RODRENKE-625630 format. One record per atom (N, C-alpha, C): residue in three letters; residue number from 1; z, y, x; atom name; chain. Coordinates in nm, 3 decimals. Each point is the difference from the previous one (the first is absolute). Example, Ala and Ser with C-alpha at 12.3 -4.5 7.8 and 13.67 -1.06 7.14 Angstrom:
<sites>
> ala_1_0.780_-0.569_1.319_N_A .
> ala_1_0.000_0.119_-0.089_CA_A .
> ala_1_0.000_0.120_0.090_C_A .
> ser_2_-0.072_0.105_-0.035_N_A .
> ser_2_0.006_0.119_0.082_CA_A .
> ser_2_0.073_0.109_-0.077_C_A .
</sites>
This chain:
<sites>
> unk_1_9.788_12.173_9.031_N_A .
> unk_1_0.003_-0.145_0.001_CA_A .
> unk_1_-0.023_-0.053_0.141_C_A .
> unk_2_-0.093_0.066_0.071_N_A .
> unk_2_-0.029_-0.048_0.134_CA_A .
> unk_2_0.120_0.019_0.093_C_A .
> unk_3_0.075_0.108_-0.022_N_A .
> unk_3_0.117_0.025_0.084_CA_A .
> unk_3_0.106_-0.109_-0.021_C_A .
> unk_4_0.012_-0.048_-0.124_N_A .
> unk_4_0.094_-0.107_-0.030_CA_A .
> unk_4_-0.035_-0.127_0.078_C_A .
> unk_5_-0.129_-0.034_0.002_N_A .
> unk_5_-0.043_-0.118_0.074_CA_A .
> unk_5_0.018_0.018_0.151_C_A .
> unk_6_-0.022_0.120_0.050_N_A .
> unk_6_0.021_0.026_0.143_CA_A .
> unk_6_0.147_-0.017_0.038_C_A .
> unk_7_0.086_0.053_-0.083_N_A .
> unk_7_0.144_-0.012_0.027_CA_A .
> unk_7_0.044_-0.145_-0.007_C_A .
> unk_8_-0.047_-0.073_-0.101_N_A .
> unk_8_0.038_-0.141_-0.011_CA_A .
> unk_8_-0.057_-0.082_0.116_C_A .
> unk_9_-0.118_0.036_0.049_N_A .
> unk_9_-0.057_-0.071_0.115_CA_A .
> unk_9_0.088_0.018_0.123_C_A .
> unk_10_0.045_0.122_0.023_N_A .
> unk_10_0.086_0.026_0.116_CA_A .
> unk_10_0.132_-0.075_-0.013_C_A .
> unk_11_0.057_0.001_-0.118_N_A .
> unk_11_0.127_-0.070_-0.021_CA_A .
> unk_11_-0.018_-0.150_0.021_C_A .
> unk_12_-0.108_-0.056_-0.054_N_A .
> unk_12_-0.022_-0.145_0.014_CA_A .
> unk_12_-0.028_-0.040_0.144_C_A .
> unk_13_-0.069_0.083_0.074_N_A .
> unk_13_-0.023_-0.031_0.142_CA_A .
> unk_13_0.132_0.009_0.076_C_A .
> unk_14_0.086_0.093_-0.038_N_A .
> unk_14_0.133_0.007_0.061_CA_A .
> unk_14_0.082_-0.124_-0.031_C_A .
> unk_15_-0.011_-0.048_-0.123_N_A .
> unk_15_0.070_-0.124_-0.037_CA_A .
> unk_15_-0.056_-0.118_0.079_C_A .
> unk_16_-0.132_-0.002_0.019_N_A .
> unk_16_-0.062_-0.106_0.079_CA_A .
> unk_16_0.050_0.003_0.144_C_A .
> unk_17_0.015_0.120_0.055_N_A .
> unk_17_0.053_0.012_0.136_CA_A .
> unk_17_0.143_-0.053_0.008_C_A .
> unk_18_0.081_0.030_-0.102_N_A .
> unk_18_0.136_-0.051_-0.002_CA_A .
> unk_18_0.000_-0.153_-0.006_C_A .
> unk_19_-0.084_-0.057_-0.087_N_A .
> unk_19_-0.007_-0.145_-0.009_CA_A .
> unk_19_-0.047_-0.062_0.132_C_A .
> unk_20_-0.093_0.067_0.068_N_A .
> unk_20_-0.045_-0.050_0.129_CA_A .
> unk_20_0.114_0.001_0.101_C_A .
> unk_21_0.078_0.107_-0.002_N_A .
> unk_21_0.113_0.011_0.091_CA_A .
> unk_21_0.106_-0.106_-0.029_C_A .
> unk_22_0.019_-0.032_-0.128_N_A .
> unk_22_0.102_-0.098_-0.037_CA_A .
> unk_22_-0.051_-0.144_0.009_C_A .
> unk_23_-0.131_-0.018_0.022_N_A .
> unk_23_-0.055_-0.134_0.018_CA_A .
> unk_23_-0.046_-0.067_-0.127_C_A .
> unk_24_-0.012_0.073_-0.109_N_A .
> unk_24_-0.043_-0.056_-0.127_CA_A .
> unk_24_-0.151_0.014_-0.012_C_A .
> unk_25_-0.073_-0.104_0.042_N_A .
> unk_25_-0.147_0.006_0.004_CA_A .
> unk_25_-0.062_0.009_-0.140_C_A .
> unk_26_0.057_-0.070_-0.097_N_A .
> unk_26_-0.054_0.007_-0.136_CA_A .
> unk_26_0.016_0.140_-0.058_C_A .
> unk_27_0.113_0.060_0.024_N_A .
> unk_27_0.023_0.137_-0.047_CA_A .
> unk_27_-0.093_0.099_0.066_C_A .
> unk_28_-0.029_-0.021_0.129_N_A .
> unk_28_-0.095_0.087_0.071_CA_A .
> unk_28_-0.135_-0.008_-0.066_C_A .
> unk_29_-0.046_-0.121_-0.026_N_A .
> unk_29_-0.132_-0.018_-0.059_CA_A .
> unk_29_-0.010_0.067_-0.137_C_A .
> unk_30_0.097_-0.025_-0.085_N_A .
> unk_30_-0.004_0.054_-0.136_CA_A .
> unk_30_0.007_0.153_0.002_C_A .
> unk_31_0.092_0.055_0.077_N_A .
> unk_31_0.014_0.146_0.004_CA_A .
> unk_31_-0.122_0.065_0.063_C_A .
> unk_32_-0.057_-0.061_0.103_N_A .
> unk_32_-0.118_0.058_0.065_CA_A .
> unk_32_-0.121_-0.005_-0.094_C_A .
> unk_33_-0.016_-0.109_-0.071_N_A .
> unk_33_-0.113_-0.009_-0.094_CA_A .
> unk_33_0.016_0.103_-0.111_C_A .
> unk_34_0.118_0.012_-0.057_N_A .
> unk_34_0.022_0.099_-0.106_CA_A .
> unk_34_-0.017_0.143_0.053_C_A .
> unk_35_0.042_0.023_0.123_N_A .
> unk_35_-0.021_0.132_0.061_CA_A .
> unk_35_-0.147_0.031_0.019_C_A .
> unk_36_-0.077_-0.099_0.044_N_A .
> unk_36_-0.144_0.019_0.017_CA_A .
> unk_36_-0.068_0.025_-0.135_C_A .
> unk_37_0.041_-0.073_-0.102_N_A .
> unk_37_-0.057_0.019_-0.133_CA_A .
> unk_37_0.031_0.141_-0.051_C_A .
> unk_38_0.122_0.045_0.019_N_A .
> unk_38_0.037_0.135_-0.044_CA_A .
> unk_38_-0.081_0.105_0.075_C_A .
> unk_39_-0.021_-0.023_0.131_N_A .
> unk_39_-0.080_0.095_0.078_CA_A .
> unk_39_-0.143_0.007_-0.052_C_A .
> unk_40_-0.062_-0.116_-0.023_N_A .
> unk_40_-0.139_0.000_-0.046_CA_A .
> unk_40_-0.012_0.053_-0.143_C_A .
> unk_41_0.102_-0.017_-0.081_N_A .
> unk_41_-0.002_0.061_-0.133_CA_A .
> unk_41_0.006_0.153_0.010_C_A .
> unk_42_0.077_0.051_0.095_N_A .
> unk_42_0.004_0.146_0.018_CA_A .
> unk_42_-0.136_0.051_0.045_C_A .
> unk_43_-0.067_-0.074_0.088_N_A .
> unk_43_-0.134_0.040_0.044_CA_A .
> unk_43_-0.096_-0.004_-0.118_C_A .
> unk_44_0.012_-0.101_-0.085_N_A .
> unk_44_-0.088_-0.012_-0.117_CA_A .
> unk_44_0.017_0.120_-0.092_C_A .
> unk_45_0.123_0.042_-0.025_N_A .
> unk_45_0.022_0.115_-0.087_CA_A .
> unk_45_-0.053_0.128_0.062_C_A .
> unk_46_0.008_0.012_0.133_N_A .
> unk_46_-0.058_0.118_0.067_CA_A .
> unk_46_-0.150_0.004_-0.017_C_A .
> unk_47_-0.065_-0.114_0.022_N_A .
> unk_47_-0.146_-0.006_-0.013_CA_A .
> unk_47_-0.042_0.024_-0.143_C_A .
> unk_48_0.073_-0.057_-0.093_N_A .
> unk_48_-0.031_0.018_-0.142_CA_A .
> unk_48_0.007_0.148_-0.039_C_A .
> unk_49_0.101_0.069_0.049_N_A .
> unk_49_0.014_0.143_-0.028_CA_A .
> unk_49_-0.112_0.081_0.061_C_A .
> unk_50_-0.038_-0.034_0.122_N_A .
> unk_50_-0.110_0.072_0.065_CA_A .
> unk_50_-0.132_-0.022_-0.071_C_A .
> unk_51_-0.024_-0.123_-0.045_N_A .
> unk_51_-0.123_-0.029_-0.072_CA_A .
> unk_51_-0.005_0.073_-0.133_C_A .
> unk_52_0.114_0.008_-0.068_N_A .
> unk_52_0.006_0.072_-0.127_CA_A .
> unk_52_-0.028_0.149_0.022_C_A .
> unk_53_0.057_0.057_0.106_N_A .
> unk_53_-0.023_0.140_0.032_CA_A .
> unk_53_-0.147_0.024_0.034_C_A .
> unk_54_-0.057_-0.088_0.079_N_A .
> unk_54_-0.141_0.012_0.037_CA_A .
> unk_54_-0.090_-0.010_-0.124_C_A .
> unk_55_0.034_-0.089_-0.092_N_A .
> unk_55_-0.078_-0.016_-0.122_CA_A .
> unk_55_0.004_0.125_-0.086_C_A .
> unk_56_0.117_0.063_-0.010_N_A .
> unk_56_0.011_0.122_-0.081_CA_A .
> unk_56_-0.077_0.115_0.065_C_A .
> unk_57_0.002_0.006_0.134_N_A .
> unk_57_-0.076_0.103_0.070_CA_A .
> unk_57_-0.149_-0.020_-0.020_C_A .
> unk_58_-0.046_-0.124_0.006_N_A .
> unk_58_-0.142_-0.027_-0.021_CA_A .
> unk_58_-0.041_0.031_-0.144_C_A .
> unk_59_0.087_-0.030_-0.094_N_A .
> unk_59_-0.029_0.032_-0.140_CA_A .
> unk_59_-0.008_0.151_-0.020_C_A .
> unk_60_0.090_0.073_0.061_N_A .
> unk_60_0.000_0.146_-0.010_CA_A .
> unk_60_-0.126_0.058_0.063_C_A .
> unk_61_-0.042_-0.056_0.113_N_A .
> unk_61_-0.122_0.049_0.067_CA_A .
> unk_61_-0.122_-0.025_-0.086_C_A .
> unk_62_-0.008_-0.118_-0.060_N_A .
> unk_62_-0.117_-0.032_-0.082_CA_A .
> unk_62_-0.005_0.086_-0.126_C_A .
> unk_63_0.115_0.037_-0.053_N_A .
> unk_63_0.004_0.087_-0.117_CA_A .
> unk_63_-0.040_0.142_0.038_C_A .
> unk_64_0.036_0.045_0.122_N_A .
> unk_64_-0.039_0.132_0.045_CA_A .
> unk_64_-0.150_0.009_0.024_C_A .
> unk_65_-0.060_-0.108_0.047_N_A .
> unk_65_-0.143_-0.001_0.026_CA_A .
> unk_65_-0.080_0.004_-0.128_C_A .
> unk_66_0.053_-0.055_-0.106_N_A .
> unk_66_-0.073_-0.003_-0.128_CA_A .
> unk_66_0.026_0.127_-0.071_C_A .
</sites>
């Protein structure tokens, strides 16, 4: 899922660059905002996965100690 958001972020930033080159300021803004949102969603999914992994490791450690 995170890879999908990363790819869409790159594509949207490329679209924003095209709009900037063509002089469409509204298109630049919309594409750049959507690209930033996609990027931060990919970061969120990465962090969520790491936290889940850390939680399972901590649970396994606590079960081993008992």
